[in-house]
C-alpha positions in Angstrom: 33.8 -14.0 -54.5 32.0 -11.7 -57.1 33.2 -11.7 -60.8 32.3 -9.9 -63.7 31.6 -9.5 -67.3 32.3 -6.4 -69.9 30.3 -6.1 -72.7 31.8 -4.4 -75.6 29.3 -1.7 -75.0 30.9 -0.9 -71.3 27.9 -2.3 -69.7 29.4 -4.2 -66.6 27.3 -7.7 -65.1 28.5 -9.0 -62.1 28.1 -12.5 -60.6 28.3 -14.8 -57.8 29.1 -18.9 -58.8 28.0 -21.3 -55.6 28.4 -24.7 -55.1 29.6 -27.4 -57.1 26.8 -29.6 -58.1 25.9 -31.1 -61.4 22.8 -29.5 -61.8 23.7 -26.1 -63.8 21.2 -23.2 -62.8 21.3 -20.0 -64.0 19.0 -17.5 -60.9 17.9 -13.8 -61.6 16.7 -12.0 -58.8 14.0 -10.2 -57.9 13.5 -5.9 -57.5 16.0 -5.3 -54.8 18.1 -8.7 -54.9 21.2 -9.3 -56.0 24.1 -12.0 -56.6 24.2 -12.8 -52.7 21.2 -15.6 -53.4 23.1 -18.2 -50.9 23.7 -17.5 -47.6 27.5 -17.0 -46.3 30.1 -15.6 -43.6 28.4 -12.1 -42.6 26.0 -12.1 -45.5 22.3 -13.4 -45.4 21.3 -14.7 -49.0 17.7 -13.5 -50.1 17.4 -17.6 -50.9 19.0 -18.8 -48.4 17.3 -21.7 -47.6 17.0 -23.3 -51.2 20.8 -23.8 -50.6 21.0 -25.2 -47.1 22.0 -29.2 -47.1 19.5 -31.5 -48.7 17.7 -28.8 -50.6 17.5 -28.5 -54.3 20.1 -25.8 -54.7 22.6 -27.2 -52.0 26.4 -26.8 -52.9 26.2 -30.9 -54.2 23.5 -30.7 -55.8 24.1 -27.5 -58.2 26.1 -25.0 -59.2 24.6 -21.4 -59.5 25.2 -18.2 -61.1 23.4 -15.6 -59.8 23.8 -12.0 -62.1 22.7 -8.6 -60.8 20.5 -7.2 -62.9 21.4 -4.3 -65.4 20.3 -1.2 -64.0 20.4 -2.6 -60.5 23.0 -1.4 -57.9 25.0 -4.4 -57.0 27.9 -4.5 -59.1 26.0 -3.7 -62.4 27.2 -0.9 -64.7 26.6 0.7 -67.3 25.0 3.8 -69.8 21.1 4.3 -69.3 20.0 2.0 -71.9 18.6 4.3 -75.3 15.5 3.2 -75.6 15.1 2.7 -71.8 15.0 0.3 -69.5 13.0 -3.2 -70.0 13.1 -6.6 -68.8 14.5 -7.2 -72.7 17.1 -4.9 -72.3 18.4 -6.7 -69.2 18.1 -10.0 -70.9 20.2 -8.9 -73.8 22.7 -7.8 -71.3 22.8 -11.2 -69.6 22.7 -13.0 -73.5 26.1 -10.9 -74.3 27.8 -12.6 -71.3 26.0 -15.7 -72.1 27.2 -15.8 -75.5 30.7 -14.9 -75.1 31.5 -17.5 -72.2 29.4 -20.3 -74.1 27.2 -21.0 -70.8 24.7 -23.5 -70.9 22.1 -24.2 -68.4 19.9 -27.1 -67.0 17.7 -24.4 -65.9 17.0 -21.0 -65.8 15.2 -19.6 -62.5 13.6 -16.4 -61.4 11.4 -14.6 -59.2 9.3 -11.6 -59.4 11.2 -9.0 -62.1 13.8 -11.8 -62.0 11.0 -14.0 -63.7 10.1 -11.4 -66.1 13.9 -11.1 -67.3 14.1 -15.3 -67.4 11.4 -14.8 -69.8 13.2 -12.5 -71.7 15.9 -14.1 -71.8 14.9 -18.1 -72.5 13.0 -16.4 -75.7 16.5 -14.4 -76.8 18.4 -17.9 -76.0 16.5 -20.6 -76.7 19.3 -23.1 -76.9 21.3 -22.8 -73.7 18.3 -23.8 -71.0 16.5 -27.3 -70.9 14.4 -26.0 -68.3 13.0 -22.0 -67.1 11.1 -21.6 -63.9 9.5 -18.3 -63.0 7.9 -17.5 -60.2 5.0 -14.5 -59.6 5.2 -12.7 -63.1 3.3 -13.2 -66.2 4.8 -12.4 -70.2 3.3 -8.9 -69.6 2.9 -5.9 -67.1 -0.7 -4.7 -66.5 -2.2 -1.5 -65.7 -2.3 -2.7 -62.1 1.4 -3.3 -61.8 1.7 0.3 -63.8 -0.3 2.0 -60.9 1.9 0.1 -58.2 5.0 0.9 -59.8 3.9 4.6 -60.5 3.1 5.2 -56.8 6.8 4.5 -56.0 8.1 6.2 -59.0 6.3 9.5 -57.9 7.8 9.9 -54.7 11.3 8.9 -55.8 10.8 11.5 -58.2 10.0 14.4 -55.6 12.9 16.8 -55.4 11.7 17.7 -52.2 13.0 14.1 -50.5 16.3 13.5 -49.8 17.8 10.3 -51.2 17.1 8.4 -47.9 13.4 9.1 -46.9 12.3 8.8 -51.0 13.5 5.0 -51.1 12.1 4.6 -47.5 8.7 5.7 -48.7 8.5 4.0 -52.0 9.5 0.9 -50.3 6.5 1.7 -47.5 4.3 1.4 -50.8 6.1 -1.5 -52.3 5.4 -3.4 -48.7 1.8 -3.4 -49.3 2.2 -5.0 -52.5 4.6 -7.5 -51.5 2.2 -8.9 -48.8 -1.7 -9.4 -48.5 -4.5 -8.0 -46.5 -5.1 -11.6 -45.0 -1.4 -11.3 -44.0 -1.0 -8.7 -42.2 -4.1 -9.1 -40.5 -2.9 -12.2 -39.1 0.3 -10.3 -37.8 -0.7 -7.0 -36.8 -3.4 -5.8 -34.7 -2.8 -2.3 -34.4 -2.1 0.5 -36.9 1.2 1.8 -34.7 2.8 -1.7 -35.2 2.3 -1.9 -39.2 3.6 1.7 -39.1 6.9 0.5 -37.5 6.7 -2.6 -39.2 7.1 -0.2 -43.1 9.1 2.3 -41.6 11.4 -0.5 -40.5 11.6 -1.7 -43.9 12.1 1.4 -45.9 14.7 2.5 -43.4 16.1 -1.3 -44.6 16.3 -0.8 -48.1 17.4 3.0 -48.0 20.8 1.7 -46.5 21.6 -0.5 -48.9 20.0 0.6 -52.4 20.1 3.4 -54.7 17.2 6.3 -56.0 18.5 5.9 -59.5 18.3 1.8 -59.1 15.4 1.5 -57.7 13.8 4.1 -60.5 15.3 2.3 -63.1 14.1 -1.4 -62.1 10.7 0.4 -61.8 11.1 1.5 -65.1 11.9 -2.1 -66.6 8.8 -3.9 -64.9 6.2 -1.6 -66.5 8.2 -2.2 -69.9 8.0 -5.8 -69.8 6.1 -7.6 -72.6 7.4 -10.9 -74.2 5.0 -10.4 -77.4 6.0 -6.7 -78.2 7.5 -7.1 -81.7 6.7 -11.0 -81.5 3.4 -12.1 -81.9 0.8 -13.9 -80.0 1.9 -15.1 -76.5 1.5 -19.1 -77.6 3.6 -18.3 -80.1 6.6 -16.5 -78.4 6.3 -19.8 -75.9 6.7 -22.3 -78.6 10.0 -20.5 -79.4 11.6 -21.7 -76.0 13.9 -24.8 -76.6 12.7 -26.5 -73.1 9.5 -26.5 -70.7 8.2 -23.6 -68.7 7.6 -24.4 -65.1 5.4 -21.2 -63.3 4.5 -21.2 -59.6 1.8 -18.7 -59.1 1.5 -16.9 -55.3 -1.7 -16.8 -53.8 -3.2 -13.6 -52.8 -0.4 -11.6 -54.5 -1.3 -8.2 -55.0 1.9 -7.3 -57.5 1.5 -9.6 -60.1 -2.5 -10.5 -60.6 -3.5 -14.0 -60.8 -4.7 -13.1 -64.7 -1.6 -12.6 -65.5 -0.1 -15.9 -64.1 -2.8 -17.9 -65.7 -2.6 -15.9 -68.7 1.2 -17.4 -69.2 0.0 -21.3 -68.1 -2.5 -21.3 -70.7 -0.2 -19.5 -73.4 2.7 -22.7 -72.6 0.0 -24.9 -72.4 -1.0 -24.0 -76.0 2.5 -23.6 -76.9 2.9 -27.3 -75.7 5.5 -26.0 -73.3 4.0 -26.2 -70.3 5.8 -28.1 -67.0 5.1 -27.7 -63.2 2.6 -25.5 -62.8 1.5 -25.0 -58.9 0.2 -22.2 -57.2 2.2 -21.3 -53.5 -1.1 -21.7 -50.9 -0.3 -18.9 -48.3 -1.4 -15.4 -46.6 1.7 -13.6 -47.4 0.9 -12.7 -51.3 3.5 -12.3 -53.5 6.3 -12.4 -51.0 5.4 -15.9 -50.2 8.2 -17.1 -52.5 10.7 -15.8 -49.9 8.8 -17.3 -47.3 6.7 -20.5 -47.8 10.2 -22.4 -48.1 8.9 -26.0 -47.8 5.9 -25.5 -50.9 8.7 -24.0 -52.9 11.5 -26.7 -52.5 8.5 -29.0 -53.6 7.9 -27.0 -56.9 11.5 -26.5 -57.5 12.5 -30.2 -57.2 10.1 -31.1 -60.1 11.8 -28.3 -62.1 15.4 -28.9 -61.7 16.4 -32.4 -63.0 
């Protein structure tokens, strides 16, 4: 069942609670994800294998809160922020909910955009998380990420395209950053096969997402910078209340290895670095949604 928190400013945060285990976990979704992280009747969760029997987030091992990030379209509602969309704004919305319900967690987890928001939230509310685990993201957006999101944004902004066509075309661009050259070469032997695969994913997102949400979340990613107004990254990470665990993704075409390494090194200097690993895979950024055994092994080191 989806629950919701309404802030005094009228921003609605929708969330689900899954499981009944002793480990309390806050899990944040990636760009087009939502509260449905676990599989359920009629629902394929975006991180389903992590919730299977004997998996780190199984019902008997953990109680997991999965909110919808501000700007998304799976229950989150509210006005556009005055300063524009950013991961810091999304974290501030979540922080209001956590304060209102006085929630604390053994671990805060997030992948991709969810990891970016998790970092911001961990800095805003350091006393609420014993550990933080982020996957496939850095402490800031870089020029490569700006370029990847701008190519999608230009399509979404085109007045000549209807909503479904714009979303589908933008998603085709995105898929090339979610996967890697090695993975695509391994899977496809002819141009038509790849075109059909891109079209399939484009249609799939158009059927379940909105143009406004897509653009808002791209903006949030662009404006991600933990150091803005705070100082050098090691000093910012020193404010964390617990250990920072980082999982990089080999061959990632969305978040550069340099950004991940920068985050790991800053956490090390701050005395906050925990388990830092790389997923070895030909699948690039999406490996955290494919290489389940490697992700589970890392996650077991993050959770109590």
